[in-house]
C-alpha positions in Angstrom: -139.7 52.3 99.6 -139.5 48.1 100.6 -136.5 47.0 103.3 -136.1 43.4 103.2 -135.1 41.8 106.1 -131.3 40.7 104.8 -130.7 45.3 104.0 -132.4 45.7 107.3 -129.5 43.2 108.8 -126.7 44.8 106.7 -127.9 48.1 107.7 -127.7 47.2 111.7 -123.9 45.8 110.9 -123.0 49.4 109.8 -120.9 50.9 113.0 -119.3 53.9 110.9 -121.2 57.2 111.4 -119.6 58.5 107.5 -121.5 55.9 106.3 -124.2 55.6 107.9 -125.1 59.3 106.7 -123.7 58.1 103.7 -126.3 55.5 103.5 -129.4 57.4 104.3 -128.6 60.2 101.3 -128.3 57.4 99.1 -131.9 55.5 100.0 -133.4 59.7 100.2 -132.3 60.1 96.3 -133.6 56.3 94.8 -136.9 57.3 96.7 -137.2 60.8 94.9 -135.0 59.0 91.9 -135.5 55.1 91.8 -133.5 54.7 88.4 -130.3 56.2 89.6 -128.6 53.4 90.4 -126.7 51.6 87.9 -127.9 48.4 86.0 -124.2 47.1 85.4 -124.1 44.5 88.0 -121.7 41.5 88.4 -123.4 38.1 87.7 -122.5 37.0 91.0 -125.2 39.3 92.7 -127.3 39.5 89.4 -127.4 35.4 90.5 -128.2 36.1 94.0 -130.9 39.1 93.2 -132.3 38.6 89.9 -132.3 40.3 86.3 -133.8 43.5 87.1 -131.6 44.9 90.1 -129.5 47.8 90.3 -126.7 49.1 92.4 -125.7 52.2 94.4 -122.6 53.3 95.1 -122.3 53.7 99.5 -118.4 53.5 100.1 -117.5 50.7 100.9 -120.7 48.9 99.7 -122.8 48.4 96.6 -126.5 48.8 97.7 -128.6 46.4 95.8 -132.2 47.2 94.9 -134.7 47.0 92.4 -137.4 49.5 90.9 -141.0 48.5 90.0 -142.2 51.1 87.8 -145.6 49.7 87.2 -146.2 50.0 91.2 -143.9 52.6 91.8 -142.2 50.4 94.2 -138.5 50.1 95.3 -137.5 46.7 96.9 -133.7 47.1 98.7 -132.5 44.1 99.4 -128.9 44.2 100.8 -125.4 45.9 101.2 -122.9 44.4 99.4 -118.7 45.2 100.3 -117.0 46.7 97.0 -114.4 42.6 97.5 -117.3 40.4 97.4 -118.8 41.0 94.4 -116.2 40.1 91.5 
């Protein structure tokens, strides 16, 4: 798994122990099963991160990542608050 600087900044801003725990569990799940995230992405997020991204729910955020099966690599881009993604 590759964590972008944007994701690391987003994750560092989480103050809730509950959300941090959910994030850790989701990252572990994605590492084991990288295609579990939904490819149903709002156009606003797709415009920023590209057409191949997926999202996974880490309430109150969508965790945005991309899986490259040819190299078995997951790139984690960031956390987008639910209300920021129309």
